[in-house]
Phi, psi and omega in degrees: 000140186239138175233153178242135176283113178245016184301134176292347179277349181091228182297141180237135171274115185248097182303326179304326182260355185053045184204161170260128180255117183290160177303134179065007179286139174259129184238154174266131180223164175280164176303322179295317178295319178299317180302318180289311185290328180286354172281001176242071187296344176279347182250325185226144174230152178295143181238007173208173186298319181297318179291325177296325176295316178298317180298320179294320177297319178297318179297320179295319178299317181292322177297317179296319180293323179288336181273359181290166180297134179296153180289119181300336178294333180265358180298139182063026182295338181274346178280144177294151180297149180302130178087353179276122180241206177297153179300135179085353181292135177080012180254000000 
């Protein structure tokens, strides 16, 4: 499976691979490594059909996670807390 380093930073030290991946370099990785590295879409892109399949699977997983029920603890997170007024009020 092949991935390409597209990082705007250029060469990347990738501990997962125990290697430095040069800018625009195409590397061979295992499916597990591809799954991890493709979670960094600003740094790596698929460079063959197998890697594109992994990327599509990741996108589907993220879509499913985003479609889940919102956390009720975060509901109304944009509303001010009850009793919170202007700064200095009540002091």
